[in-house]
C-alpha positions in Angstrom: 115.7 119.9 92.3 113.7 122.7 93.8 113.1 121.3 97.3 115.9 120.9 99.8 114.4 117.9 101.6 111.8 116.3 99.4 109.2 114.0 101.1 109.0 110.8 99.1 106.5 108.0 99.7 107.2 104.4 98.5 104.3 102.1 98.3 105.1 98.5 97.6 104.1 95.2 99.2 107.6 93.8 98.8 109.5 95.0 101.8 112.9 94.1 100.4 112.3 96.3 97.3 111.1 99.2 99.4 114.1 98.9 101.6 116.5 98.7 98.6 114.9 101.7 96.9 114.9 103.7 100.1 118.7 103.0 100.6 119.4 103.9 97.0 117.6 107.2 97.1 119.2 108.1 100.5 122.6 107.3 99.1 122.0 109.4 96.0 120.5 112.3 97.9 120.8 112.2 101.7 118.2 115.0 102.1 115.4 112.8 100.9 112.8 112.1 103.6 111.4 108.7 102.7 108.4 106.9 104.1 107.6 103.3 103.0 104.1 101.7 103.0 103.2 98.1 102.4 99.6 99.0 101.6 98.0 101.7 99.5 95.5 102.3 102.3 98.3 103.2 104.7 99.7 105.6 102.1 96.3 107.3 101.7 96.0 107.8 105.4 99.3 109.7 105.4 98.6 111.9 102.4 98.0 114.9 104.7 101.8 114.8 105.1 101.9 116.2 101.6 104.5 113.9 99.8 106.4 115.6 97.0 106.3 112.3 95.0 104.9 108.8 95.4 106.5 105.7 94.0 103.7 103.2 93.6 103.8 99.5 92.8 101.4 98.6 89.9 100.8 95.1 91.3 100.2 96.3 94.8 98.3 93.7 96.9 98.0 91.3 93.9 98.0 88.3 96.3 95.1 89.6 98.4 91.5 89.3 97.4 89.5 92.5 97.3 92.5 94.6 98.3 93.1 97.9 96.6 95.7 97.6 93.8 98.1 100.2 92.4 95.6 101.6 89.9 93.0 102.0 92.6 95.5 103.9 94.8 96.7 106.0 91.9 93.1 107.1 91.2 92.5 107.9 94.8 95.7 109.9 95.2 94.8 111.9 92.1 91.2 112.4 93.3 92.5 113.9 96.5 95.4 115.9 95.1 96.1 116.1 91.3 99.4 117.9 91.9 101.2 114.9 93.7 103.6 113.3 91.1 103.1 109.5 91.1 105.7 107.2 89.5 104.3 103.8 88.8 106.7 100.9 89.2 106.0 97.6 87.6 107.5 94.5 86.1 104.8 94.6 83.5 106.4 95.6 80.1 103.1 96.2 78.4 102.4 99.5 76.5 98.7 99.2 77.3 99.5 99.0 81.1 101.8 101.9 80.9 99.3 103.9 79.0 96.6 103.1 81.5 98.6 104.4 84.4 99.4 107.6 82.5 95.7 108.0 81.6 94.9 107.9 85.3 97.4 110.5 86.2 100.8 108.8 86.8 103.7 111.1 85.9 105.8 108.2 84.6 105.9 104.4 84.4 109.1 102.7 85.3 109.8 99.0 84.6 111.5 97.1 87.4 115.0 96.1 86.4 118.6 97.0 86.5 118.2 100.8 86.0 114.8 101.3 87.7 116.2 102.9 90.9 118.4 105.4 88.9 115.4 106.3 86.7 113.2 106.9 89.7 115.9 109.1 91.3 116.3 111.1 88.1 112.5 111.6 87.8 112.3 112.8 91.4 115.3 115.1 91.0 113.8 116.6 87.8 110.3 117.0 89.0 110.3 117.8 92.7 
C-alpha cells in the first residue's frame, strides 16, 4: 500500500452492508479514512475530496424509479476522473454484468458473499 491513510468511499443503499464493510476495513487497516454514501449522487458531490478508491454497489437505487444506478455512477466517476479506482460490488454472478462494469472502467468486480470484504480489502491494499 502506497498511501498511509487512504480515503475510501463506499456507495451502497443498504446501510447495514456499508456499516459492516466500513468496520471490516477499519479493523484490517485502522488508517483507512472511510466515507459512506447511500446514493450515487451524494458520492459524486464529494468527488472533490479525491477518494483513493470507490466501492460501488451495482444495484444501487434499484428500488427507486429514475434514480441513478451503479453503472450510471461508475460512468460519471470515470468521466470526471479516470484515475479513481472503482470496485463494483454485486450479488449478480453474471459474466456479462462483470464484463460490462469492466468495460465502463471498473477496476474489479466483487460478488457479494463470504469473502467479499477480504477481497475488497486486498484490492484496495494492492492498488492504493
